[in-house]
N, C-alpha and C positions, 0 to 999 in steps of 0.2 A: 623296651630296650630297642637300641639302634646299633646294627653292626656296620662297622667300616671295614672294607677289604682294599688293602693297598699293596704295593709291590711293584717291581719293574716290569717292563713290557714283556709279553710272552711268558709270564710266570704262572698263568692259569687263573686269573682274577675272575673272568667272565665265567667259565665253567664252574668254580666254586660258588660264585654268587648264585647262579641259578639252581645249582643242587641244593644249596643251604636253604634257599627260599622254599623249596619243595618240602623240606623237612620241618620248617618252622612257620609255615603259613606266611611266607614273606613275600615282598615285592622289591624290585631293584631299582635304584636311582644311579644312573651312569655319572661318574666323577671324571669324565673324559672331556677334554677340551676340543676334541676333533669329531666324535661320533655325534656331536649336536647337530652337524651340518648334513643337509639333504645332498644326495647325488654323489656323496663321497662314502662308498661302501667298502670296497676292496681295499683301499689304501689305509683305512682306519682300522681294518679288522673288525668292522661292525658285526655284531652277533647275528647270525642267521635265526630264522624261525626255529629250526631244529636246536641250535644252541641255547636259546632262551628257556627251552623245556616247557613252553606254554606259561611261562612267568611273565606278567607285565613288567616291561623296562621303560623307564621314563628318562626324559632329556635326551633322547635320541631321535634324530630326523625332525627337528623342529625350527631350524634356522637355515637360511640360504648361505652359500659360502661367502657372500659379500656383506654379511651382517656381523656386527660386533658381538662377541661373547666374552665374558669376563667372570672373575671368581665373584665379584658382587652380584652379577645377574644370576649365576649358578646358585648362589646362596639363597636369594630372594626366591627363585623358583622351587629350589629343593625344600625350603621350609614350609612352602604351601603344599607341596606334595606329601611331605612327611605328616602334616596335620591331617590331611585327607586320609592317608593310610591308617593313622592311629584311630581315626574316627570309625573306620571300617573294620577294625580289629586286626590289621595286617602288622606284620613285624618288618620295619625298614631295613633294607641292605644297601648301603652306599658302596660302590664298588668302582675303581678307576685308578689310573696311574698319575693324575694330576695332583700333586701333594698339596699346592696352595689351594685348590678347590676343597680337598678333604679338610685341610686346616681351617678354611673359611667356615665350614659347617660344624665341624668337631669342636672347635674352640671359640666360635662365634665371633670371628674377626670383625672389627668395627670399620666399615667403609666410610669415608667421607664423601659428601655430595660432590666434590670437585675431583673425584678419583677419575672419572671418565674423561673429562675435558683435558686434564694433565697428561693422561696416558696417550690420548690422541695426539697431543703436541708432540710427544716423544716419538710416537709412530711416524708422524709427518717428518720429523727431523732425520729419522732413519732413512725415509724415502730420498730426502734432499742431499744427505751427506754420507749414507751408508751405514750398514749394520756395525762395521768396525768403529765408526766414530762413537756410535751410542754405547757400544760395549766399553770403549775407553772412558767414557763418562762414568759408567758404573764402577769401573775398576778403581777410579779416583775416590768414589764416595763410598763404595761398599766392596772392597776387594775380596771378602769372604763369598759373597754372592756371585761376583764375576767369575770366581775360580770354578764354580759347578754350574753356571748357566752359560750354555753355548752361544757364541757370537751370532749365530744364525737364528737363534730363538728370540727374534726381536720382541715379540709380545711379552716374554718373561723379563727381558732386560727393561722394557719400558715399564713394566709393573713395579719392578724393583726401584727404578729411579723414582717412579710416582710416589711410592710408599716413603722413600727417604725425603722427598721434597715436602709432603704433606705432614709427616709424622716427626720429622727431625731425628729420625733413628734409622738404623740399618735394618732391613727386612731380614737378614741373616740373624740379627740379635733377637728380632721378635719371634722367629721361628724356633729358636733354641732355648730361649730364656724366659719367654713370656707366654702365659696362656690367657686369653680373654675368658670372659664369663662362659661357663659351660651351659649352652643353651639347650642341650639334650641330655636329660639324666640317664644314667646306666647305660653309657656307651661302651661298646666293646670294639676295640681296634685290632684287626688281624693284619699281619704284614707277612706276605709270602716272599720267600727267598729261594734261591737255588744255587748250587754249585756253579761258579762263574763260567766255566767251560761248557757246561750242560746248558746254561742259559743262553750262551752265544750260539750254540748248536740250535736250540729252538728258535732263536731269532732268524738264523740263516734259513731254516726250514720254512719258517713264516713268510719270509720275503719272496723265496722260490714259489711258494703257493700263491702269493699275491699276483704274481706275473702270470701264472697258469690261469688264474681266475679272471684275468683281463685288467690288470692295473693300467697298462698302456692305453688301451681302449677307453678306459674311465677318464683318464687325463685328457685324452683327445676330446671326449665329450664335454668336459667342463670347459675347455677352451672355446669350443664351438658354441656353448651356451653363453659365451661372453664374459666368463669369470677370468679376470686377468691375472697373469702369473705373479704380479706384485701384491695380491692380496695375501693377507696373513695366513689365511686357510691353504692357499695354494703353495705357500712357501714350507708347509709341513713336510717332515721327513717321508719320503716316498713319492709325494707329488713333485716337489722341487726338483729332484734328480730325474724323474720320469720326464718331466717338461723340459729339462735341459736336453735330454737324449732327443726328444721330438723337434727341439729347435736346432738340433745338429752339432750341439757343443761337444757331446762324447757318444760312445757307442752304447748299445743296450747292455753289453757285459759290463762296462764300466758303471752304467746306471745301477745295475744290480748290486754291484760290489760296493759302490758309494752308499746305497740305501742300508745295506747290511753294516757297513762300518759306522754310519752315523747313527743307526739304531742301537748298535752296541755301546757307542758312546753315551747315547741318551739313556740307556738302561744303566750304566756306570753311574751317572749323574743322579738318577732316581735312587739308586741304592745308598749313595752318599748322603743325600737329603734324609732318607729314612732311618739312617743310623742314629740319628738324634731322637728317634720316637722310641724312648725306653717304656713308655706307658702301654705299650701293645703286646700281643702274643706273637712272637716270631715263629713262623712255621717254615722249615725247610722241605720243600715239596719234591725233592729228588727221590724218584722210585716209589713215591707215595700216591695212591689213588685217592679220588675225592672222598669217598667213604670214610677212609681213615682220617682224613684231615678234618672231616666234620665230627668224628668221634673225638678227636683232640680238642676241638673247639667246644663241645659240650662239656668235657672234663673240666676244661679251664674255667668255664663260666659258673660251675658248680651247681 
């Protein structure tokens, strides 16, 4: 059996994954598109040693910020890790907020060999003409996806355009109407949710904590190491706004508020995407501790 834990940012996926792993002799695979990068710890809310509870976590800190990470690469590496886990009698737990990554593994998305080349073409196009131009292309071809993918999330915009070009269909239709072959038997999809205002409060607290932990210093270090602000990894929420502050484009207070606002919008888009996942167990985590949630999961699996 393989467990998948999805949900919006700040809903408690990391904590639940580690606690569940302790209960069921499990190990965790991160389905996060940013925690894969080295040197980006604070801004990605990467789990600390204490937060992992001594449980092995995979696909964290394995690439440099200037390396390309994709759903196809995630799928390939995760399948290898899953096979190794099962050979050792471990129960895999895949946890993260990147819905397309979870889909790639849960439903066995079939990636074409030309995916990377076409995606890089669109990323280059965004550099030359801007993210707004790329997002307008997506609006013309797949307005449903464009409505839930923010213009600044160039990587996801490029992915959706690539999917449309190579498959002749909208990625929004694929996500909601099709399921590829189920490569992992006995999957359990768990979707965490939280009352919207409570979730936004958690997001605000997380952002404040990031600044206390040294987000500004982390962004400064990345720039000193030569990682350019144009890199997709450096344009992620948290780093983009902090670098804009370091460049003098706005104040530190504005940077904090922009990160909070953009993270809230991101969480809203995550929830919108997850609403189509009717095959999972939805758990409202308001005022519930991890032990209670694990009991609910055990009752659900029978």
